[in-house]
C-alpha positions in Angstrom: -75.6 -11.5 26.3 -72.5 -9.3 25.7 -69.8 -10.6 23.6 -66.3 -10.9 25.0 -63.3 -10.2 22.9 -61.0 -13.1 22.4 -57.7 -12.9 24.1 -54.8 -12.0 21.8 -52.1 -14.7 21.5 -49.1 -14.1 23.9 -46.6 -13.9 21.1 -48.6 -11.1 19.4 -48.6 -9.0 22.5 -44.9 -9.8 23.2 -44.1 -8.8 19.7 -45.6 -5.4 20.0 -43.8 -4.8 23.4 -40.5 -5.8 21.9 -41.1 -3.6 18.8 -41.8 -0.7 21.2 -38.7 -1.3 23.2 -36.6 -1.5 20.0 -38.1 1.8 18.9 -37.3 3.5 22.2 -33.7 2.2 22.2 -33.2 3.4 18.6 -34.4 6.9 19.5 -32.2 7.0 22.6 -29.2 5.7 20.6 -29.8 8.4 17.9 -30.1 11.1 20.4 -26.8 9.9 22.1 -25.0 9.8 18.9 -26.1 13.3 18.0 -25.1 14.5 21.4 -21.7 12.7 21.1 -20.9 14.4 17.8 -22.0 17.8 19.1 -19.6 17.5 22.1 -16.5 16.3 20.2 -13.9 18.1 18.0 -14.3 17.9 14.2 -11.5 18.7 11.8 -12.1 20.4 8.5 -9.2 20.5 6.0 -8.5 22.6 2.9 -5.5 22.2 0.6 -4.0 25.6 -0.4 -2.5 26.5 -3.7 1.4 26.3 -3.5 2.6 29.8 -3.6 5.6 29.1 -1.4 5.1 25.4 -1.0 2.3 22.9 -0.3 0.2 23.5 2.9 -3.1 22.7 4.3 -5.4 24.8 6.4 -6.9 22.8 9.3 -9.9 24.1 11.3 -11.7 22.7 14.3 -15.4 23.1 13.7 -16.4 21.0 16.7 -17.5 22.1 20.1 -14.3 21.2 22.1 -10.5 21.5 21.9 -8.9 19.0 19.5 -5.8 17.5 21.1 -3.0 15.3 19.8 -3.8 16.2 16.2 -2.1 14.3 13.3 -2.0 15.1 9.6 -0.9 12.3 7.4 0.1 12.3 3.7 0.5 9.5 1.2 1.4 10.3 -2.4 2.8 8.5 -5.4 3.7 9.4 -9.0 1.2 8.4 -11.8 3.8 7.1 -14.2 5.4 3.6 -13.9 5.0 1.4 -10.8 7.2 2.7 -8.1 7.9 0.0 -5.3 6.5 2.3 -2.6 4.8 5.7 -2.2 7.1 8.6 -3.0 5.7 10.4 0.2 4.4 8.7 3.4 4.6 11.1 6.3 2.7 12.4 9.3 2.8 15.7 11.0 2.1 16.6 14.6 -0.2 19.7 15.1 -0.7 21.8 18.2 -4.0 21.6 20.1 -6.8 23.5 18.3 -9.5 25.2 20.4 -13.1 25.1 19.0 -13.4 27.5 16.1 -9.7 28.0 15.6 -7.5 27.1 12.6 -3.8 26.6 11.7 -1.7 26.2 8.5 0.5 23.1 8.2 3.3 22.7 5.7 3.2 19.3 4.1 5.2 17.4 1.4 3.2 16.0 -1.4 5.9 15.6 -4.1 9.0 13.7 -3.1 12.0 16.1 -2.7 15.5 15.2 -3.6 19.0 16.7 -3.3 19.6 15.7 -6.9 18.5 18.8 -9.1 18.0 16.6 -12.2 15.9 14.0 -10.4 13.9 16.8 -8.7 13.1 18.4 -12.0 12.2 15.1 -13.5 9.8 14.2 -10.6 8.2 17.6 -10.6 7.3 17.1 -14.2 5.2 14.0 -13.4 1.7 14.1 -12.1 1.0 13.0 -8.5 -1.9 11.3 -6.8 -2.5 10.7 -3.1 -4.5 11.5 0.0 -4.4 13.4 3.3 -5.7 12.2 6.5 -6.6 14.3 9.7 -7.5 13.0 13.1 -7.1 13.7 16.8 -7.4 12.1 20.2 -11.2 12.7 20.7 -12.3 12.9 17.0 -15.1 10.5 16.1 -13.0 9.1 13.3 -10.3 10.1 10.9 -11.3 12.3 7.9 -9.5 11.9 4.5 -9.3 13.6 1.2 -7.8 12.5 -2.2 -6.0 14.9 -4.5 -4.3 15.1 -7.9 -1.4 17.4 -8.9 -0.4 17.8 -12.6 3.1 17.7 -13.7 4.9 21.0 -13.7 4.8 21.2 -17.6 1.1 20.3 -17.9 0.0 23.9 -18.3 -3.3 22.9 -20.0 -4.5 21.0 -16.9 -3.4 23.8 -14.7 -5.3 26.4 -16.7 -8.4 24.4 -17.3 -9.0 22.6 -13.9 -6.9 24.6 -11.4 -7.6 28.3 -12.2 -5.2 30.9 -10.7 -8.0 32.8 -9.2 -8.9 29.9 -6.9 -7.2 30.0 -3.4 -7.9 26.4 -2.6 -6.7 23.2 -4.3 -9.6 20.7 -5.2 -9.8 17.8 -3.0 -12.3 15.0 -2.6 -13.3 13.6 0.9 -13.9 9.9 1.3 -14.7 7.3 4.0 -11.3 6.4 5.6 -9.7 4.0 5.1 -11.7 1.6 2.8 -13.3 4.3 0.6 -10.2 5.9 -0.7 -7.8 5.5 -3.7 -5.5 2.5 -3.9 -1.7 2.8 -4.3 -1.1 3.3 -8.0 -4.6 4.7 -8.7 -4.8 8.1 -10.5 -7.1 10.3 -8.4 -9.7 11.4 -10.9 -10.7 14.7 -9.3 -11.6 17.1 -10.8 -13.2 14.6 -13.1 -11.2 14.1 -16.3 -7.7 14.9 -14.9 -6.7 11.2 -15.2 -7.4 11.0 -19.0 -4.4 9.3 -20.6 -2.6 8.7 -17.2 -3.2 5.2 -15.8 -5.2 2.0 -16.4 -6.6 2.2 -12.8 -8.1 5.3 -11.2 -10.2 6.4 -8.3 -13.0 8.9 -8.1 -15.4 9.9 -5.3 -18.4 8.8 -7.3 -17.1 5.5 -8.6 -14.4 4.4 -6.1 -11.4 2.5 -7.4 -11.0 0.4 -10.5 -8.0 -1.3 -9.0 -8.8 -5.0 -8.2 -5.4 -5.6 -6.4 -6.0 -2.7 -3.9 -3.4 -1.8 -1.4 -3.9 1.4 0.8 -0.7 2.3 2.7 -1.5 4.4 5.7 0.5 7.4 7.0 3.0 6.2 9.7 1.2 7.5 12.8 -2.3 6.3 11.7 -1.4 2.6 11.1 -2.4 1.4 14.6 -5.7 3.4 14.6 
């Protein structure tokens, strides 16, 4: 007499079906995410060495035109505890077609009409970050930077060689992965030696336990 296989419990069969459905949903969701990224604009940013002033090069590496582009800057001096960032500005940028780029003049060290204060401020090192986003961008992208004081020739020569066209910047997940107000941005690694008690690096994050991250004006509501 032939043996009959015992019926599998209902919950076991249901579990396999639910697992299969979850797998299919995951695959479909992944494909949609990849497709969504491939059909959106994406902004790459490079900080240029200041030959006539600070500027960034912004390039749309995505597949569609980037519209309503905003570039924001937040920067502060690494000495003392200023009540607010020295620089907190946003800049509107014209639409960028896929594959095109544009240079944007920015302020990273606070300017002043007082020549004595301006000379004093330029002699201090600066930390901060730059944010770039657009109407259809998946999310804002952000980069931290450090600028030595004008008299710190050893750091300029060692870490910021004259032959380099671009200024070193470190990308981070915006907004929660970036430097806090007062942090010294330790990039390239070692520039913050002897600067502040708290610092930020792309590898370790921030050592500031009372973290405040002021956003550029046009990005606060995003």
